[in-house]
Phi, psi and omega in degrees: 000127173289124188270150175285121187268119193242137167238137177251139178228104187205133180282351179264116184298318178300325174294314181303316187295317181294319181292326179297311182301320185292319184290318184288345178273004179249124185294339180257017173228154176220137178274125184246005175171160180223148177224150187253353177203174188293322183295318179297324188294317179298315176300316182296312180308310181304319182283309191273337180052058183285169176272326182223138177243123172271118193234120175286145180269335178256107179215162182276169180069307171212130189275168181303321177301310182293320174304312178303314181301313180298312182299322183301334184270353180282154173221128351290161182227153179286165163285136184255110174254111175293124179240107189224159168265356181275146175240024184291125176295322178301318177297316184298308180292326174300317180299315184296316172302326181286348171109012177297150181257357176195156181223110186238153179259152188284358172277006173301142185274165184296319184296314173301324182290314184286333175288324175295313182307307187295324181290322183294316176304332177270003179095008186266133174293143187234118182230138167303138181306319179294319178295316185292328176290324179289329176292312183297320186294332185271354185283140175303166179237069177300163184294315177223087190295341187248019184301329180271358176278137176286171177303314181296320173299324179289321177301318175297321180292326177301315181288332174291319175296330176280000168093013181279148178279173180301316185298316181294324173303309183302317178292318181295321182255009180056046185239156172284160181294323176300315175297321178298313175310318180291318179300320186295316177300321180290318178300313178301317180300309190289329178271358179059039179243159189269335180208178183289332177296316178289327174292321177298320181295324177298317181299326181281309190297321179266020165083010178291323175226158180276159186301322185295345181267352175294123196306319181269356183295332182271354188273341190233000000 
């Protein structure tokens, strides 16, 4: 079995130790490196090529938001899970704009964290329930936010809202993964959102899927 390769980036050694113990306790994960600041994280990701990066947002030398911006441009790049104790809306939106694939709070328990890592590794957005609720509350409320979507694009968006990866959507709708990727790009452009996490939140808020179906919503 191919293990999920994980990198930890946090300036507090005690936090890294706790994350290290959690990851090392899972048979399907392997820790391939640790960084104590954003610059180290960028260099380590380029070298170790992990599947998932657990990234603190408040670090010296280079903060997590800037590190996420740089790493987001890499190819291949890991799924980036912001892991922070801060609940500040400005930081939340800055992290999402930087390209993080999930936003978790440090009060998360170990089982939920490993579930989030597995979900991220399979291409699914991961959001702490509190964060998801705040994002949905801040979204504008157009009369029909999905008016420009075709029926097939709506079907794909529903599956995005359910937290499925492109591969899983392809299986569910009998489409190739490449075709699904094209649909996702079109949906993001039509909805004027930056990533599938924001698209999933729109699908929930405006009733295409229920809040219980948001993949990360039940985990925290």
